[in-house]
C-alpha positions in Angstrom: -67.4 63.0 77.2 -65.2 65.6 75.7 -61.6 66.2 76.9 -61.5 69.7 78.6 -58.0 70.2 77.2 -57.9 68.9 73.6 -54.2 69.7 73.2 -53.1 67.8 76.3 -51.8 64.7 74.5 -50.2 66.4 71.6 -47.1 68.0 73.3 -43.8 66.2 73.1 -42.6 64.8 76.5 -40.0 66.8 78.3 -36.5 65.2 78.1 -34.2 65.3 81.0 -30.5 65.6 80.3 -28.1 63.5 82.4 -25.4 65.6 84.0 -21.9 64.8 82.8 -18.8 65.6 84.6 -18.2 68.6 82.4 -21.5 70.1 83.5 -21.1 69.6 87.3 -19.2 72.2 89.2 -15.8 71.0 90.3 -15.1 70.8 94.0 -11.5 72.0 94.4 -9.8 70.7 97.5 -6.1 70.9 97.8 -4.3 69.3 100.8 -0.7 70.1 101.7 1.4 68.9 104.7 2.8 71.7 106.9 4.3 72.3 110.3 3.5 74.9 112.9 6.8 76.1 114.3 5.5 78.8 116.5 1.9 78.7 117.9 -0.7 80.5 115.8 -3.5 82.4 117.5 -6.9 82.9 115.9 -10.2 84.5 117.1 -13.1 82.1 117.5 -15.5 84.9 118.5 -15.1 88.3 120.0 -13.0 88.1 123.2 -12.1 84.4 122.7 -8.7 83.4 121.2 -7.6 79.9 120.5 -4.1 78.7 119.6 -2.9 76.1 117.1 0.1 74.4 118.8 3.5 73.6 117.5 3.5 70.4 115.4 2.5 68.8 112.1 -0.7 69.9 110.4 -2.5 69.7 107.1 -3.6 72.7 105.1 -6.9 72.1 103.1 -7.8 74.8 100.7 -11.5 74.6 100.4 -12.2 77.7 98.3 -10.4 80.8 97.2 -10.8 82.7 100.5 -10.3 80.2 103.3 -8.0 77.3 104.4 -8.8 74.6 107.0 -5.9 73.8 109.2 -6.1 70.3 110.7 -3.9 69.2 113.6 -3.7 66.8 116.5 -2.4 63.3 116.9 -5.4 61.9 115.0 -6.4 65.1 113.1 -9.1 65.7 115.6 -8.7 69.5 115.7 -9.3 72.0 112.9 -9.8 75.7 112.3 -11.0 77.6 109.2 -8.8 80.7 108.6 -8.7 83.3 105.9 -6.0 82.8 103.3 -4.5 86.1 104.4 -4.0 84.8 107.9 -2.2 81.7 106.6 0.0 83.8 104.3 0.9 86.1 107.2 1.8 83.1 109.4 4.1 81.8 106.6 5.7 85.2 106.1 6.3 85.6 109.9 7.9 82.1 110.0 5.2 80.5 112.2 4.1 78.1 109.5 6.2 76.0 107.1 4.6 74.2 104.1 6.5 70.9 103.6 5.9 70.1 99.9 
């Protein structure tokens, strides 16, 4: 019997490269303690406003455009807001970054 593909066994096997930490995209996550000193309102969906109450919180910058604010006694509440909204809250004195 003749092999239908005579060149099948002559190719070099493919080599897989192991990913190193330099090749993997870095996940940037920056967490900073802060305090809400005046309630901050944000829109969840059209016609529905929520409020972040006065008290301690954490600011977690996930990417270049949004920040997750985490609050509550056990950190059980959170809201993802655009960086511009956070900067406006700081400028208006509603939010103080503690570090």
